[in-house]
Backbone as CSV, one residue per row, in Angstrom:
resi,resn,N_x,N_y,N_z,CA_x,CA_y,CA_z,C_x,C_y,C_z
1,MET,-0.894,-30.400,-16.771,-2.182,-31.486,-16.220,-3.305,-30.833,-16.496
2,SER,-4.728,-31.284,-17.624,-5.395,-30.441,-17.871,-6.929,-30.404,-16.844
3,THR,-7.327,-29.326,-16.639,-8.653,-29.289,-15.868,-9.197,-30.587,-15.694
4,THR,-9.686,-31.598,-16.563,-10.607,-32.501,-16.014,-9.590,-33.629,-15.888
5,THR,-8.461,-33.832,-15.695,-7.505,-35.025,-15.293,-7.376,-34.294,-13.549
6,GLN,-7.444,-32.950,-13.570,-7.381,-32.180,-11.809,-8.707,-32.516,-11.323
7,THR,-9.530,-32.373,-12.034,-10.780,-32.443,-11.610,-10.705,-34.328,-10.939
8,LEU,-10.405,-35.236,-12.132,-10.672,-36.691,-11.379,-9.796,-36.907,-10.333
9,ALA,-8.497,-36.246,-10.460,-7.717,-37.045,-9.246,-8.226,-36.104,-7.981
10,GLY,-8.750,-34.803,-7.756,-9.184,-34.639,-6.893,-10.330,-34.606,-6.022
11,THR,-11.053,-35.785,-6.840,-12.233,-36.453,-6.443,-12.196,-37.907,-6.151
12,SER,-10.847,-38.091,-6.680,-10.486,-40.034,-6.586,-10.587,-40.265,-5.084
13,TRP,-10.280,-39.496,-4.163,-10.192,-39.922,-2.585,-11.349,-39.991,-2.334
14,LYS,-12.598,-39.283,-3.353,-13.946,-39.840,-2.467,-14.526,-41.028,-2.899
15,GLU,-13.403,-41.315,-4.226,-14.304,-42.923,-4.663,-13.784,-43.808,-3.598
16,GLY,-12.285,-43.588,-3.024,-11.275,-44.188,-2.248,-12.433,-44.709,-1.114
17,VAL,-13.014,-43.502,-0.394,-13.754,-43.134,0.798,-14.958,-43.954,0.220
18,LYS,-15.450,-44.059,-0.603,-16.906,-44.673,-0.796,-16.711,-46.019,-1.234
19,ASP,-15.335,-46.559,-1.824,-15.411,-48.024,-1.884,-15.001,-48.511,-0.698
20,ALA,-14.574,-48.163,0.520,-13.718,-48.307,1.843,-15.150,-48.626,2.488
21,ILE,-16.533,-47.945,2.622,-17.700,-47.814,2.874,-17.745,-49.400,3.837
22,PRO,-17.873,-50.223,2.790,-18.614,-51.814,3.538,-17.338,-52.286,4.477
23,LEU,-15.968,-52.039,4.372,-15.172,-52.204,5.581,-15.558,-52.006,7.100
24,LEU,-16.293,-51.098,6.976,-16.415,-50.589,8.318,-17.489,-51.947,8.974
25,GLY,-18.313,-52.143,8.464,-18.417,-53.520,8.970,-18.022,-54.267,9.987
26,GLY,-16.491,-54.710,9.329,-15.834,-55.577,9.763,-14.446,-55.049,10.814
27,TYR,-14.485,-53.899,10.609,-13.178,-53.327,10.897,-13.933,-52.621,12.759
28,ILE,-15.211,-51.951,12.379,-15.365,-51.191,13.744,-15.593,-52.792,14.993
29,PRO,-16.577,-53.605,14.839,-16.560,-54.330,15.788,-15.097,-54.849,16.383
30,VAL,-14.422,-55.026,15.456,-13.131,-55.659,15.855,-12.328,-54.740,16.948
31,ALA,-12.583,-53.185,16.461,-11.805,-52.649,16.959,-12.429,-52.188,18.385
32,ILE,-14.068,-52.310,18.420,-14.375,-52.179,19.496,-13.396,-53.493,20.710
33,SER,-13.808,-54.601,20.372,-13.466,-55.767,21.571,-11.887,-55.524,21.281
34,PHE,-11.034,-54.917,20.787,-9.958,-54.636,21.320,-9.625,-53.487,21.692
35,GLY,-10.414,-52.445,22.126,-10.704,-51.503,23.177,-10.733,-52.099,24.339
36,LEU,-11.664,-52.949,24.520,-12.239,-53.370,25.855,-11.044,-54.373,26.253
37,ILE,-10.437,-54.967,25.217,-9.774,-56.250,26.208,-8.168,-55.210,26.343
38,SER,-7.914,-54.348,25.768,-6.592,-53.775,26.202,-6.920,-52.887,27.677
39,VAL,-8.340,-52.400,27.619,-8.348,-51.535,28.750,-8.684,-52.607,29.675
40,GLN,-8.888,-53.669,29.899,-9.109,-54.873,30.778,-7.485,-55.279,31.011
41,SER,-6.888,-55.428,30.208,-5.487,-55.839,30.165,-4.808,-54.822,31.127
42,GLY,-5.194,-53.732,31.616,-4.443,-52.328,32.059,-3.752,-51.555,31.151
43,PHE,-4.146,-51.584,30.349,-3.961,-49.938,29.613,-4.888,-49.058,29.832
44,SER,-4.556,-47.747,29.689,-5.383,-46.846,29.664,-6.091,-46.670,28.988
45,VAL,-6.969,-45.544,28.600,-7.387,-45.377,27.476,-6.701,-45.099,26.292
46,VAL,-6.237,-43.792,26.764,-5.121,-43.475,25.534,-3.824,-44.122,25.342
47,GLU,-3.750,-45.024,26.427,-2.420,-46.021,25.696,-3.386,-46.951,24.571
48,THR,-4.553,-47.401,24.713,-4.872,-48.030,23.830,-5.583,-47.359,22.664
49,ILE,-5.686,-46.477,22.362,-6.078,-45.407,21.365,-4.419,-45.332,20.417
50,LEU,-3.481,-45.022,21.508,-2.589,-44.953,20.575,-1.493,-46.231,20.177
51,ILE,-2.384,-46.990,20.506,-1.984,-48.550,20.031,-2.359,-48.482,18.450
52,SER,-3.773,-48.374,18.879,-4.415,-48.474,17.657,-3.923,-47.491,16.731
53,ALA,-3.423,-46.195,16.701,-3.261,-45.103,15.881,-1.900,-45.008,14.896
54,PHE,-0.746,-46.049,15.954,0.594,-45.909,15.429,1.159,-47.613,15.368
55,ILE,0.514,-48.353,16.154,0.756,-49.865,15.444,-0.186,-50.227,14.557
56,TYR,-1.085,-50.016,14.359,-2.503,-50.468,13.726,-2.418,-51.582,13.085
57,ALA,-2.059,-52.803,13.716,-1.920,-53.987,12.801,-2.956,-55.072,13.177
58,GLY,-4.318,-54.973,13.529,-5.112,-55.515,13.875,-4.553,-56.771,15.049
59,ALA,-4.244,-58.195,14.083,-4.163,-59.392,15.457,-2.998,-58.939,15.916
60,SER,-1.768,-58.209,15.468,-0.817,-57.935,16.339,-0.625,-57.403,17.456
61,GLN,-1.617,-56.541,17.488,-2.223,-55.597,18.710,-2.687,-56.378,19.589
62,PHE,-3.747,-57.411,19.174,-4.400,-58.241,20.457,-2.814,-59.132,21.281
63,LEU,-2.076,-59.520,20.030,-0.457,-60.253,20.952,-0.069,-59.696,21.396
64,PHE,0.087,-57.771,21.301,0.908,-56.885,21.675,0.511,-56.950,23.379
65,VAL,-1.077,-56.562,23.071,-1.764,-56.664,24.928,-1.392,-57.765,25.263
66,ALA,-1.631,-59.037,25.000,-1.472,-60.161,25.669,0.010,-60.313,26.185
67,MET,0.659,-59.844,25.459,2.378,-60.436,26.041,3.121,-59.786,26.852
68,ALA,2.254,-58.111,26.293,2.376,-57.087,27.066,2.117,-57.572,28.775
69,ALA,0.961,-57.672,28.672,0.248,-57.920,30.035,0.457,-59.027,31.102
70,SER,1.021,-60.075,30.367,1.736,-61.318,30.768,3.708,-60.963,31.477
71,GLY,3.941,-59.953,30.865,5.641,-59.546,31.120,6.273,-60.039,30.551
72,ALA,5.741,-60.351,28.987,6.826,-61.058,28.488,8.127,-59.553,27.900
73,PRO,9.060,-60.053,27.252,10.000,-59.169,27.111,9.780,-58.717,25.795
74,LEU,10.482,-57.276,25.775,10.165,-56.693,24.235,10.847,-57.231,23.557
75,TRP,11.415,-57.883,23.254,12.209,-58.064,21.967,11.312,-59.398,21.795
76,LEU,10.677,-60.215,22.410,10.012,-61.229,22.016,8.749,-60.887,21.662
77,VAL,8.118,-59.480,21.927,6.741,-59.151,21.573,7.350,-59.013,20.213
78,VAL,8.327,-57.885,19.856,8.773,-57.206,18.837,9.027,-58.383,17.624
79,ILE,9.507,-59.558,17.852,10.087,-60.829,16.970,8.267,-61.712,16.384
80,MET,7.300,-61.869,17.328,5.932,-62.527,17.064,5.434,-61.064,16.642
81,THR,5.507,-60.191,16.628,4.806,-58.939,15.967,5.381,-59.044,14.446
82,LEU,6.571,-59.464,13.925,6.914,-59.192,13.166,6.439,-60.353,11.808
83,LEU,6.213,-61.541,12.977,6.150,-62.864,12.287,5.089,-62.633,11.355
84,ILE,3.547,-62.170,12.688,2.370,-62.087,12.335,2.401,-61.057,11.247
85,ASN,2.983,-60.390,11.252,2.482,-59.414,9.952,3.924,-59.601,8.668
86,ALA,4.245,-60.747,8.418,5.376,-60.933,7.633,4.682,-60.925,6.267
87,ARG,3.144,-61.119,6.346,2.162,-61.027,5.100,2.528,-59.965,4.258
88,HIS,2.926,-58.646,4.896,2.994,-57.400,4.266,4.398,-57.278,3.082
89,ILE,4.926,-58.374,3.275,6.141,-58.459,2.338,5.869,-58.767,1.113
90,VAL,4.752,-59.851,0.960,4.027,-59.948,-0.050,3.002,-58.789,-0.667
91,TYR,2.297,-58.195,0.186,1.692,-57.189,-0.269,1.896,-55.847,-0.848
92,GLY,3.372,-55.551,-0.151,3.710,-54.311,-1.020,4.278,-54.075,-2.120
93,PRO,4.955,-55.061,-2.413,5.470,-55.298,-4.202,4.374,-55.176,-5.058
94,ASN,2.863,-55.998,-4.577,2.310,-55.981,-5.592,1.352,-55.006,-5.737
95,LEU,1.187,-53.892,-4.713,0.919,-52.637,-5.230,1.622,-51.641,-6.110
96,SER,3.292,-51.767,-5.540,3.594,-50.689,-5.921,4.009,-50.136,-7.529
97,PRO,3.756,-51.251,-8.198,3.873,-50.921,-9.312,2.405,-50.250,-9.980
98,TYR,1.494,-49.846,-9.266,0.017,-49.400,-9.511,0.733,-47.682,-8.885
99,LEU,1.392,-47.826,-7.990,1.552,-46.476,-6.943,3.029,-45.911,-6.881
100,ASN,4.273,-46.475,-7.563,5.234,-45.941,-7.523,5.782,-44.874,-8.242
101,HIS,4.662,-44.285,-9.035,4.916,-42.979,-10.037,4.830,-41.974,-8.909
102,ASP,4.139,-42.138,-7.628,4.075,-40.908,-6.858,4.785,-41.322,-5.385
103,LYS,5.773,-40.810,-5.094,6.557,-41.145,-4.211,5.548,-40.964,-2.847
104,LYS,4.509,-40.260,-2.762,3.881,-39.730,-1.389,2.976,-41.490,-0.901
105,TRP,3.411,-42.588,-2.021,2.499,-43.554,-1.138,3.584,-44.636,-0.330
106,LEU,4.866,-43.803,0.039,5.673,-45.042,0.903,5.123,-44.558,2.230
107,PRO,4.801,-43.319,2.754,4.215,-43.246,4.082,2.817,-44.147,3.997
108,LEU,2.063,-43.762,3.114,0.813,-44.091,2.960,0.663,-45.695,3.345
109,MET,1.628,-46.675,3.471,2.047,-47.932,3.476,1.243,-47.880,4.867
110,HIS,1.907,-47.280,6.084,0.983,-47.464,7.166,-0.321,-47.874,7.025
111,GLY,-1.035,-47.383,6.367,-2.901,-48.046,6.265,-2.542,-48.910,5.533
112,LEU,-1.772,-49.930,5.166,-1.911,-51.159,4.322,-2.687,-52.034,5.269
113,THR,-3.614,-52.740,4.953,-4.091,-53.564,5.850,-4.087,-54.966,4.679
114,ASP,-4.861,-55.944,5.606,-5.325,-57.165,4.512,-6.421,-56.491,3.867
115,GLN,-7.317,-55.935,4.406,-8.389,-55.380,3.685,-8.673,-54.550,2.432
116,ILE,-7.811,-53.295,2.993,-7.338,-52.333,1.880,-6.352,-53.247,0.863
117,PHE,-5.533,-54.105,0.939,-5.055,-54.860,0.088,-5.952,-55.141,-0.669
118,ALA,-6.564,-56.415,-0.569,-7.451,-56.815,-1.308,-8.164,-55.918,-2.065
119,LEU,-8.835,-55.220,-1.511,-9.669,-53.581,-2.216,-8.599,-53.322,-3.168
120,ALA,-7.702,-52.674,-2.557,-6.727,-51.719,-3.662,-6.247,-52.970,-5.103
121,HIS,-6.082,-53.966,-4.078,-5.476,-54.761,-5.349,-6.397,-55.012,-6.889
122,ALA,-7.828,-54.895,-6.345,-8.941,-55.213,-6.952,-9.126,-53.899,-8.044
123,ARG,-9.069,-52.559,-7.350,-9.790,-51.221,-8.062,-8.587,-50.801,-8.537
124,LEU,-7.529,-50.800,-7.989,-6.259,-49.514,-8.720,-6.209,-50.159,-10.122
125,PRO,-6.113,-51.185,-10.615,-5.649,-51.678,-12.109,-6.781,-50.907,-13.042
126,GLN,-7.892,-50.786,-12.548,-9.071,-49.865,-13.338,-9.130,-48.683,-13.102
127,LEU,-8.574,-47.967,-12.333,-8.106,-46.278,-12.191,-7.274,-45.889,-13.363
128,PRO,-6.963,-45.033,-13.525,-6.200,-44.177,-14.701,-5.085,-43.776,-13.356
129,GLU,-3.969,-43.882,-14.124,-2.719,-43.244,-13.277,-2.808,-41.995,-12.200
130,HIS,-3.106,-41.419,-12.646,-3.410,-40.109,-11.787,-4.223,-40.284,-10.517
131,ALA,-5.259,-40.774,-10.915,-6.500,-41.419,-9.597,-6.055,-41.898,-7.994
132,ARG,-4.835,-42.963,-8.638,-5.065,-43.789,-8.100,-4.552,-43.619,-6.424
133,ILE,-3.134,-42.670,-6.122,-3.287,-42.306,-5.219,-3.858,-41.869,-4.117
134,GLY,-4.810,-40.877,-4.921,-6.111,-40.181,-4.265,-6.771,-41.167,-3.701
135,TRP,-7.085,-42.097,-4.921,-8.019,-43.165,-4.457,-7.334,-44.119,-3.263
136,TYR,-6.156,-44.129,-3.273,-5.529,-45.098,-1.942,-5.462,-44.201,-0.580
137,THR,-5.431,-42.976,-1.151,-5.429,-42.525,0.348,-6.737,-42.101,1.295
138,GLY,-8.099,-42.192,0.209,-9.317,-41.986,0.994,-9.771,-43.297,1.378
139,ALA,-9.514,-44.218,0.856,-9.600,-45.534,1.215,-8.963,-45.983,2.708
140,ALA,-7.645,-45.600,2.772,-6.665,-46.126,4.199,-7.071,-45.228,5.022
141,MET,-7.150,-44.095,4.879,-7.710,-42.796,6.014,-9.061,-43.306,6.369
142,LEU,-9.945,-43.728,5.961,-10.928,-44.195,6.067,-11.071,-45.259,7.084
143,ALA,-10.635,-46.459,6.615,-10.024,-47.436,7.770,-9.606,-47.199,8.726
144,TRP,-8.598,-46.377,8.544,-7.571,-46.217,9.742,-8.579,-45.470,10.581
145,LEU,-9.310,-44.519,10.326,-10.226,-43.457,11.514,-10.943,-44.381,11.908
146,SER,-11.423,-45.105,11.185,-12.723,-46.147,11.978,-12.505,-47.165,12.724
147,TRP,-10.696,-47.646,12.557,-10.394,-48.534,13.384,-10.219,-47.829,15.155
148,ILE,-9.211,-46.215,14.703,-8.882,-45.979,15.990,-10.325,-45.417,16.688
149,ALA,-11.768,-45.103,16.021,-12.855,-44.459,16.495,-13.631,-45.346,17.285
150,GLY,-13.335,-46.947,16.259,-13.948,-48.314,17.118,-13.355,-48.488,18.629
151,THR,-11.937,-48.310,18.300,-10.809,-48.520,19.652,-11.433,-47.731,20.953
152,ALA,-11.323,-46.473,20.530,-12.181,-45.772,21.563,-13.076,-45.984,22.312
153,LEU,-14.002,-46.642,21.374,-15.428,-46.870,21.816,-15.440,-47.741,22.644
154,GLY,-14.699,-48.779,22.489,-14.296,-50.106,23.177,-13.843,-49.699,24.406
155,ALA,-12.357,-49.138,24.199,-11.899,-48.420,25.582,-12.835,-47.915,26.516
156,ILE,-13.822,-46.772,26.103,-14.407,-45.974,26.666,-15.893,-46.348,27.522
157,ALA,-16.196,-47.037,26.314,-17.654,-47.641,26.552,-18.008,-49.550,26.494
158,GLY,-17.033,-50.028,26.078,-17.142,-51.468,26.044,-17.831,-52.244,27.304
159,GLY,-17.439,-52.092,27.965,-17.587,-52.962,29.451,-19.133,-52.538,29.676
160,GLU,-19.332,-51.479,29.016,-21.035,-51.098,29.515,-21.875,-51.852,28.244
161,LEU,-21.165,-51.182,27.150,-21.913,-52.452,25.998,-22.239,-53.539,26.197
162,THR,-21.195,-54.382,26.777,-21.476,-55.629,26.648,-22.347,-56.328,27.690
163,GLN,-22.397,-55.810,29.319,-23.225,-55.674,30.386,-24.394,-55.622,29.681
164,ARG,-24.909,-54.420,28.941,-26.242,-54.047,28.357,-26.973,-55.291,27.512
165,TRP,-25.636,-55.419,26.897,-26.149,-56.535,25.367,-25.391,-57.488,25.571
166,PRO,-25.204,-58.810,26.253,-24.379,-59.990,26.379,-23.859,-60.569,25.150
167,LEU,-24.731,-60.352,24.108,-24.488,-60.979,23.101,-23.858,-60.834,22.074
168,ILE,-23.032,-59.327,21.997,-22.023,-58.664,21.495,-20.608,-59.177,21.753
169,ASN,-20.383,-59.886,22.937,-19.645,-60.810,23.084,-19.303,-61.903,21.942
170,ASP,-20.468,-62.277,21.525,-20.582,-64.181,20.651,-20.890,-63.422,19.143
171,ILE,-21.047,-61.986,19.108,-21.313,-61.625,17.679,-19.823,-61.071,17.513
172,LEU,-18.826,-60.137,17.976,-17.591,-59.396,17.090,-16.366,-60.364,17.164
173,PRO,-16.514,-61.470,17.673,-15.681,-62.472,17.218,-15.416,-63.144,15.694
174,PHE,-16.924,-62.986,14.913,-17.247,-63.150,13.684,-17.047,-62.031,12.402
175,ALA,-16.974,-60.807,13.199,-17.058,-59.375,12.215,-15.747,-59.359,11.116
176,LEU,-14.749,-59.814,11.545,-13.267,-59.926,10.239,-13.746,-60.693,9.789
177,PRO,-14.015,-62.369,10.325,-13.729,-63.157,9.394,-14.764,-63.138,8.286
178,ALA,-15.964,-62.910,8.322,-16.982,-62.722,7.602,-16.678,-61.305,6.713
179,LEU,-15.923,-60.466,7.541,-15.288,-59.361,5.974,-14.475,-60.070,4.809
180,PHE,-13.689,-60.721,5.511,-12.813,-61.493,4.329,-13.581,-62.065,3.581
181,PHE,-14.532,-63.077,4.086,-15.083,-63.994,3.275,-16.053,-62.990,2.305
182,VAL,-16.261,-61.792,2.465,-17.159,-61.139,1.552,-16.260,-60.507,1.053
183,LEU,-14.586,-60.153,0.946,-13.827,-59.898,-0.170,-13.564,-61.053,-1.334
184,ILE,-13.384,-62.008,-0.338,-12.711,-62.832,-1.373,-13.898,-63.925,-2.547
185,VAL,-15.265,-63.796,-1.850,-15.902,-64.453,-2.398,-16.039,-64.251,-4.001
186,PRO,-16.208,-62.994,-4.324,-16.311,-62.395,-5.555,-15.081,-62.845,-6.729
187,ARG,-13.874,-62.953,-5.760,-12.788,-63.596,-6.461,-13.033,-65.063,-7.504
188,CYS,-13.722,-65.693,-6.915,-14.309,-67.147,-7.001,-14.966,-66.908,-8.202
189,ASN,-14.777,-66.542,-9.270,-15.529,-66.642,-10.887,-14.730,-67.397,-11.629
190,ASN,-13.776,-67.874,-11.764,-13.099,-68.845,-12.517,-12.573,-69.860,-11.980
191,ARG,-12.359,-70.785,-12.592,-11.034,-72.076,-11.535,-10.038,-71.800,-11.261
192,LEU,-9.138,-71.140,-11.798,-7.905,-70.390,-11.468,-7.760,-69.773,-10.665
193,TRP,-8.864,-69.012,-9.803,-8.546,-68.119,-8.483,-9.356,-69.075,-7.419
194,THR,-10.490,-69.990,-7.850,-11.151,-70.583,-7.483,-10.088,-71.778,-6.088
195,LEU,-9.501,-72.470,-7.268,-7.858,-73.653,-6.669,-7.170,-72.651,-5.719
196,THR,-6.848,-71.474,-6.324,-5.658,-70.655,-5.558,-6.403,-70.211,-4.733
197,ILE,-7.192,-69.951,-4.247,-8.244,-69.318,-2.421,-8.319,-70.585,-1.947
198,ALA,-8.793,-71.470,-2.512,-9.553,-73.124,-1.815,-7.819,-73.866,-1.296
199,LEU,-6.738,-73.594,-2.016,-5.192,-74.452,-1.169,-5.156,-73.141,-0.289
200,SER,-5.060,-72.074,-0.750,-4.619,-70.772,0.267,-5.523,-71.026,1.655
201,ALA,-6.640,-71.293,1.637,-7.849,-71.574,3.105,-7.000,-72.835,3.737
202,VAL,-6.701,-73.887,2.818,-7.220,-75.241,2.933,-5.499,-75.225,4.156
203,THR,-4.662,-74.573,3.171,-2.807,-74.950,3.579,-3.130,-74.025,5.380
204,ALA,-3.911,-72.749,5.583,-3.722,-72.080,6.517,-4.125,-72.573,7.708
205,ILE,-5.863,-73.417,7.456,-6.280,-74.164,8.121,-5.498,-75.308,8.600
206,ILE,-4.810,-75.804,8.020,-4.084,-76.862,8.285,-2.812,-76.644,9.549
207,LEU,-2.137,-75.863,9.130,-0.741,-74.986,9.662,-1.149,-74.584,11.189
208,LYS,-2.925,-74.045,11.344,-3.269,-73.515,12.706,-3.404,-74.425,13.270
209,MET,-4.324,-75.850,12.561,-4.542,-77.097,13.538,-3.621,-77.719,13.892
210,LEU,-2.156,-77.445,13.281,-0.759,-78.355,13.654,0.142,-77.546,14.562
211,GLY,-0.591,-76.177,14.919,-0.138,-75.606,16.182,1.033,-74.346,15.567
212,TYR,1.010,-73.896,14.555,1.875,-73.044,13.596,0.683,-72.033,12.975
213,PRO,-0.156,-70.999,14.316,-0.778,-70.095,13.462,-0.146,-69.249,12.977
214,ASN,1.180,-68.594,13.815,1.587,-67.661,13.349,2.298,-67.669,11.919
215,VAL,2.835,-68.486,11.181,3.533,-68.467,10.071,2.185,-69.276,9.176
216,ALA,0.960,-69.012,9.474,-0.416,-69.764,8.771,-0.440,-69.129,7.601
217,ILE,-0.295,-67.945,7.870,-1.029,-66.816,6.899,0.325,-66.713,5.666
218,PRO,1.376,-66.302,5.927,2.063,-65.869,5.399,2.432,-67.349,4.248
219,LEU,2.557,-68.768,4.746,2.750,-69.645,4.367,1.770,-70.533,3.413
220,ALA,0.653,-69.611,3.851,-0.694,-70.060,2.832,-0.957,-69.131,1.723
221,ALA,-0.248,-67.854,1.796,-0.187,-66.637,0.806,0.921,-67.674,-0.225
222,MET,1.990,-67.885,0.104,2.812,-68.498,-0.540,2.828,-69.518,-1.224
223,SER,2.033,-70.143,-0.821,1.505,-71.890,-1.666,0.267,-71.283,-2.669
224,GLY,-0.681,-70.364,-2.179,-1.683,-69.963,-3.027,-1.103,-69.145,-4.448
225,ALA,0.532,-68.416,-4.237,1.031,-67.617,-5.552,1.463,-68.509,-6.136
226,VAL,2.504,-69.441,-5.894,2.826,-70.936,-6.747,1.794,-71.415,-7.286
227,LEU,1.215,-71.790,-6.748,-0.074,-72.435,-7.698,-0.583,-71.422,-8.492
228,PHE,-1.187,-70.343,-8.272,-1.429,-69.178,-9.216,-0.525,-69.119,-10.238
229,TYR,0.691,-69.135,-9.982,1.525,-68.720,-11.510,1.825,-70.042,-12.411
230,THR,2.199,-71.007,-11.302,2.101,-72.281,-11.532,0.979,-73.091,-13.222
231,LEU,-0.378,-72.402,-12.607,-1.441,-73.082,-13.482,-1.112,-71.847,-14.035
232,LYS,-1.036,-70.831,-14.210,-1.265,-69.664,-15.344,-0.210,-70.079,-16.273
233,ASN,1.041,-70.330,-15.831,2.181,-70.162,-17.102,1.466,-71.654,-17.814
234,GLN,1.138,-72.588,-17.056,0.658,-73.998,-18.087,-0.376,-73.400,-18.916
235,ARG,-1.285,-72.669,-18.429,-2.400,-72.310,-19.292,-1.728,-71.571,-20.759
236,LEU,-0.666,-70.568,-20.708,0.098,-70.354,-21.420,0.946,-71.199,-22.221
237,LEU,1.519,-71.643,-22.267,2.572,-72.375,-22.461,1.241,-73.821,-23.304
238,GLY,0.535,-74.141,-22.490,-0.625,-74.726,-23.600,-0.929,-73.962,-24.804
239,GLY,-1.313,-73.036,-24.610,-1.782,-71.708,-25.543,-1.365,-71.861,-27.044
240,HIS,0.493,-72.256,-26.829,1.428,-72.100,-27.739,1.356,-73.456,-28.424
């Protein structure tokens, strides 16, 4: 490997950190709310921080805390958590072509979240092969550490924060949807992506309104993928 290549590989993690900084605006507020809710549900500060460090699954953490606090059996908690995270079955295979030349990516999948996937799916194709694993490591580590830090803040001082500034209770629930919106809008730069995202969003909303929130995201993702590749293939066939 040349000196230039080594330099690029060594600094790629910094680019990943820089690219992931905007995610903090959504991660930290939601993590604060999780820390607060977890402690209020009977978990200790240390237990709450460990949940964020090792489970690190956003909505699944809220579900885990709620079900555990209500006395639900462990097997049911595990099944529901797997259902919510079923969307990762789609995420991993979509990123593996960009990372599978370096086997270090396997343990780094612990850092794969919805937002990191969206960011990585857009950025990894633009990076040289030797810089991809470093970039992903930087982005994923920043997101993971910010989630842990936000959880700790919520667990330790969340009650005092919401008492001092009651408006925080109304603001926190909108942080993550706003983050998703910011990540999605730049993709709507042509008809194919706009139709795909619109179908996925409508499908998710309908399924949630019908009372199937746990399958709404994976089924919406699959419907969007089917539409995307159907329209893409029709366009290619039309070109011939």
